[in-house]
C-alpha positions in Angstrom: 0.4 0.0 -0.2 1.4 3.7 -0.2 1.0 5.8 1.6 -1.3 8.5 -1.4 -3.5 4.7 -1.3 -3.7 4.9 2.7 -5.1 8.4 2.4 -7.5 7.3 0.1 -8.7 4.3 1.8 -8.4 5.9 5.2 -10.8 8.5 3.9 -13.9 6.1 2.6 -13.5 4.3 6.3 -14.1 7.5 8.1 -16.9 8.8 5.6 -18.1 5.3 5.8 -18.0 3.1 8.4 -16.7 5.9 10.7 -19.4 8.4 8.8 -17.8 11.7 9.9 -13.4 12.3 10.3 -14.1 14.2 14.4 -12.3 17.4 13.9 -9.7 18.9 13.7 -8.2 19.8 17.2 -10.0 16.9 18.7 -8.2 14.6 15.8 -5.2 15.8 17.6 -5.8 14.7 21.1 -6.5 12.0 20.1 -3.0 11.8 18.2 -1.2 12.8 21.0 -3.5 9.7 22.9 -2.2 7.4 20.6 1.6 8.2 21.0 1.4 8.3 24.3 0.1 4.2 24.1 2.6 3.7 21.9 5.6 5.4 24.3 4.1 3.6 27.3 4.8 0.1 25.4 8.0 1.3 24.3 9.6 2.0 27.1 8.1 -0.9 28.3 9.2 -3.1 26.2 13.2 -1.1 25.5 13.6 0.7 28.9 13.3 -0.1 32.1 9.8 0.3 33.0 8.1 -3.5 34.0 5.2 -4.7 31.9 1.5 -4.3 34.0 -0.9 -7.0 33.3 -3.0 -4.4 30.7 0.5 -3.9 28.4 0.5 -7.4 28.3 -1.2 -8.1 25.3 0.0 -4.4 22.9 1.8 -4.5 20.6 4.4 -2.4 19.0 3.1 -2.6 15.7 -0.7 -1.8 16.0 0.0 1.1 18.3 2.1 2.5 15.5 -0.5 1.6 12.7 -3.2 3.1 15.6 -1.0 6.6 15.7 -0.1 6.6 11.7 -4.2 6.4 11.4 -4.6 9.3 13.0 -2.3 11.4 11.4 -3.0 10.3 8.0 -7.0 11.4 9.5 -5.2 15.4 10.1 -3.8 15.4 6.5 -7.0 15.2 4.8 -9.0 16.9 7.0 -6.1 19.8 6.4 -5.1 18.8 2.5 -1.4 18.0 3.3 -0.1 15.0 1.1 1.5 12.9 3.1 3.4 11.2 0.2 4.6 14.7 -1.5 4.4 16.1 2.1 7.8 13.0 2.4 9.4 13.9 -1.0 10.1 17.4 0.6 11.5 16.3 4.1 13.8 14.1 2.4 15.4 16.9 -0.2 14.8 19.7 3.2 16.9 17.1 5.5 19.1 15.8 2.3 20.0 19.3 1.7 20.9 20.7 6.0 21.9 17.1 7.0 24.1 16.8 4.2 27.1 16.6 6.4 25.7 17.4 9.5 25.4 13.7 10.8 28.6 12.6 9.3 30.9 15.5 11.0 28.9 15.0 14.5 31.6 13.7 16.9 29.0 12.0 19.1 27.8 9.2 16.4 31.9 7.6 15.8 
């Protein structure tokens, strides 16, 4: 699935099964919630936090997909083509960071 197809599929789902988009601000809040859930799982899986019983059934891939879903909703609502945005972001990073990381002593 391409990013463009994902945007189309999410839009179609929202307008049929989901009835309509939540407001942009509501979706921003939901995005923060989903990022919190992803963070909680990563802290337990890769950090020092121990798992609570309620966390053990969670999957990292599902939490990441939840974040992506809401981000796609926000992109659709605000008219952002994520494929184009990501391509432009690569261009920006390639220009700005062409040698920055290679010259960073902290990364050696």
